[in-house]
Backbone as XML, in Angstrom:
<?xml version="1.0"?>
<chain id="A" units="angstrom">
  <residue number="1" name="MET">
    <atom name="N" x="118.289" y="74.236" z="115.903"/>
    <atom name="CA" x="118.798" y="75.434" z="115.293"/>
    <atom name="C" x="118.577" y="75.374" z="113.933"/>
  </residue>
  <residue number="2" name="THR">
    <atom name="N" x="118.963" y="74.206" z="113.209"/>
    <atom name="CA" x="118.702" y="73.941" z="111.835"/>
    <atom name="C" x="117.281" y="74.064" z="111.458"/>
  </residue>
  <residue number="3" name="GLY">
    <atom name="N" x="116.368" y="73.617" z="112.241"/>
    <atom name="CA" x="114.970" y="73.676" z="111.822"/>
    <atom name="C" x="114.534" y="75.036" z="111.952"/>
  </residue>
  <residue number="4" name="GLN">
    <atom name="N" x="114.954" y="75.829" z="112.834"/>
    <atom name="CA" x="114.470" y="77.243" z="112.936"/>
    <atom name="C" x="114.928" y="77.922" z="111.709"/>
  </residue>
  <residue number="5" name="THR">
    <atom name="N" x="116.180" y="77.825" z="111.311"/>
    <atom name="CA" x="116.729" y="78.604" z="110.170"/>
    <atom name="C" x="115.937" y="77.968" z="108.876"/>
  </residue>
  <residue number="6" name="HIS">
    <atom name="N" x="115.499" y="76.757" z="108.778"/>
    <atom name="CA" x="114.879" y="76.274" z="107.603"/>
    <atom name="C" x="113.517" y="76.908" z="107.513"/>
  </residue>
  <residue number="7" name="SER">
    <atom name="N" x="112.716" y="77.067" z="108.667"/>
    <atom name="CA" x="111.399" y="77.804" z="108.604"/>
    <atom name="C" x="111.505" y="79.156" z="108.372"/>
  </residue>
  <residue number="8" name="LEU">
    <atom name="N" x="112.632" y="79.722" z="108.808"/>
    <atom name="CA" x="112.946" y="81.250" z="108.466"/>
    <atom name="C" x="113.009" y="81.298" z="107.033"/>
  </residue>
  <residue number="9" name="CYS">
    <atom name="N" x="113.778" y="80.508" z="106.320"/>
    <atom name="CA" x="114.066" y="80.399" z="104.901"/>
    <atom name="C" x="112.754" y="80.376" z="104.191"/>
  </residue>
  <residue number="10" name="ILE">
    <atom name="N" x="111.851" y="79.514" z="104.716"/>
    <atom name="CA" x="110.649" y="79.215" z="103.994"/>
    <atom name="C" x="109.690" y="80.596" z="104.210"/>
  </residue>
  <residue number="11" name="MET">
    <atom name="N" x="109.675" y="81.191" z="105.327"/>
    <atom name="CA" x="109.089" y="82.383" z="105.597"/>
    <atom name="C" x="109.559" y="83.514" z="104.693"/>
  </residue>
  <residue number="12" name="PHE">
    <atom name="N" x="110.815" y="83.659" z="104.652"/>
    <atom name="CA" x="111.601" y="84.658" z="103.760"/>
    <atom name="C" x="111.187" y="84.517" z="102.322"/>
  </residue>
  <residue number="13" name="SER">
    <atom name="N" x="111.387" y="83.281" z="101.827"/>
    <atom name="CA" x="110.924" y="83.082" z="100.489"/>
    <atom name="C" x="109.371" y="83.362" z="100.131"/>
  </residue>
  <residue number="14" name="GLY">
    <atom name="N" x="108.541" y="82.959" z="100.954"/>
    <atom name="CA" x="107.197" y="83.326" z="100.933"/>
    <atom name="C" x="106.926" y="84.880" z="100.941"/>
  </residue>
  <residue number="15" name="PHE">
    <atom name="N" x="107.720" y="85.534" z="101.792"/>
    <atom name="CA" x="107.540" y="87.000" z="101.724"/>
    <atom name="C" x="108.091" y="87.656" z="100.496"/>
  </residue>
  <residue number="16" name="LEU">
    <atom name="N" x="109.164" y="87.051" z="99.931"/>
    <atom name="CA" x="109.783" y="87.588" z="98.637"/>
    <atom name="C" x="108.726" y="87.425" z="97.550"/>
  </residue>
  <residue number="17" name="SER">
    <atom name="N" x="108.097" y="86.168" z="97.467"/>
    <atom name="CA" x="107.177" y="85.897" z="96.387"/>
    <atom name="C" x="105.941" y="86.820" z="96.485"/>
  </residue>
  <residue number="18" name="ILE">
    <atom name="N" x="105.588" y="87.134" z="97.675"/>
    <atom name="CA" x="104.372" y="88.089" z="97.917"/>
    <atom name="C" x="104.698" y="89.444" z="97.438"/>
  </residue>
  <residue number="19" name="ALA">
    <atom name="N" x="106.016" y="89.927" z="97.973"/>
    <atom name="CA" x="106.484" y="91.209" z="97.538"/>
    <atom name="C" x="106.571" y="91.277" z="96.026"/>
  </residue>
  <residue number="20" name="LEU">
    <atom name="N" x="106.987" y="90.129" z="95.293"/>
    <atom name="CA" x="107.169" y="90.242" z="93.950"/>
    <atom name="C" x="105.797" y="90.428" z="93.283"/>
  </residue>
  <residue number="21" name="VAL">
    <atom name="N" x="104.961" y="89.688" z="93.646"/>
    <atom name="CA" x="103.481" y="89.858" z="93.201"/>
    <atom name="C" x="102.949" y="91.206" z="93.340"/>
  </residue>
  <residue number="22" name="ILE">
    <atom name="N" x="103.251" y="91.705" z="94.430"/>
    <atom name="CA" x="102.761" y="93.204" z="94.707"/>
    <atom name="C" x="103.417" y="94.295" z="93.790"/>
  </residue>
  <residue number="23" name="ALA">
    <atom name="N" x="104.672" y="94.017" z="93.699"/>
    <atom name="CA" x="105.493" y="94.894" z="92.744"/>
    <atom name="C" x="104.996" y="94.865" z="91.465"/>
  </residue>
  <residue number="24" name="ILE">
    <atom name="N" x="104.780" y="93.622" z="90.804"/>
    <atom name="CA" x="104.227" y="93.483" z="89.540"/>
    <atom name="C" x="102.825" y="94.143" z="89.411"/>
  </residue>
  <residue number="25" name="ILE">
    <atom name="N" x="101.896" y="94.044" z="90.277"/>
    <atom name="CA" x="100.535" y="94.597" z="90.301"/>
    <atom name="C" x="100.750" y="96.105" z="90.168"/>
  </residue>
  <residue number="26" name="ILE">
    <atom name="N" x="101.746" y="96.661" z="91.047"/>
    <atom name="CA" x="101.915" y="98.173" z="91.162"/>
    <atom name="C" x="102.410" y="98.627" z="89.870"/>
  </residue>
  <residue number="27" name="VAL">
    <atom name="N" x="103.387" y="97.930" z="89.229"/>
    <atom name="CA" x="103.811" y="98.351" z="87.931"/>
    <atom name="C" x="102.789" y="98.384" z="86.951"/>
  </residue>
  <residue number="28" name="ILE">
    <atom name="N" x="101.932" y="97.306" z="86.782"/>
    <atom name="CA" x="100.793" y="97.213" z="85.946"/>
    <atom name="C" x="99.856" y="98.354" z="85.961"/>
  </residue>
  <residue number="29" name="TYR">
    <atom name="N" x="99.524" y="98.649" z="87.371"/>
    <atom name="CA" x="98.518" y="99.564" z="87.726"/>
    <atom name="C" x="99.130" y="101.046" z="87.334"/>
  </residue>
  <residue number="30" name="LEU">
    <atom name="N" x="100.387" y="101.243" z="87.450"/>
    <atom name="CA" x="101.052" y="102.578" z="87.111"/>
    <atom name="C" x="101.143" y="102.686" z="85.630"/>
  </residue>
  <residue number="31" name="LEU">
    <atom name="N" x="101.394" y="101.678" z="84.850"/>
    <atom name="CA" x="101.395" y="101.711" z="83.404"/>
    <atom name="C" x="99.966" y="102.069" z="82.884"/>
  </residue>
  <residue number="32" name="LYS">
    <atom name="N" x="98.973" y="101.363" z="83.568"/>
    <atom name="CA" x="97.567" y="101.669" z="83.051"/>
    <atom name="C" x="97.131" y="103.283" z="83.298"/>
  </residue>
  <residue number="33" name="ILE">
    <atom name="N" x="97.690" y="103.704" z="84.356"/>
    <atom name="CA" x="97.369" y="105.050" z="84.694"/>
    <atom name="C" x="98.107" y="106.090" z="83.733"/>
  </residue>
  <residue number="34" name="VAL">
    <atom name="N" x="99.265" y="105.703" z="83.377"/>
    <atom name="CA" x="100.004" y="106.434" z="82.424"/>
    <atom name="C" x="99.568" y="106.377" z="81.120"/>
  </residue>
  <residue number="35" name="HIS">
    <atom name="N" x="99.011" y="105.276" z="80.592"/>
    <atom name="CA" x="98.460" y="104.926" z="79.322"/>
    <atom name="C" x="97.049" y="105.835" z="79.261"/>
  </residue>
  <residue number="36" name="GLU">
    <atom name="N" x="96.360" y="105.846" z="80.341"/>
    <atom name="CA" x="95.031" y="106.457" z="80.293"/>
    <atom name="C" x="95.385" y="108.108" z="80.231"/>
  </residue>
  <residue number="37" name="SER">
    <atom name="N" x="96.332" y="108.387" z="80.845"/>
    <atom name="CA" x="96.569" y="109.920" z="81.024"/>
    <atom name="C" x="97.114" y="110.277" z="79.601"/>
  </residue>
  <residue number="38" name="CYS">
    <atom name="N" x="97.850" y="109.519" z="78.836"/>
    <atom name="CA" x="98.395" y="109.837" z="77.520"/>
    <atom name="C" x="97.324" y="109.843" z="76.586"/>
  </residue>
  <residue number="39" name="GLU">
    <atom name="N" x="96.193" y="108.998" z="76.749"/>
    <atom name="CA" x="95.121" y="108.959" z="75.688"/>
    <atom name="C" x="94.351" y="110.185" z="75.677"/>
  </residue>
  <residue number="40" name="GLU">
    <atom name="N" x="94.254" y="110.875" z="76.894"/>
    <atom name="CA" x="93.342" y="112.049" z="76.899"/>
    <atom name="C" x="93.838" y="113.185" z="76.195"/>
  </residue>
</chain>
């Protein structure tokens, strides 16, 4: 039971790190779009 919980925690932390990277990329992408639309 302990091992299963541990692997679940590793999987969850990995998912969180991936979600964090995706969120940062989306924010940068949106900022770039806003910046380009403001320059026009």
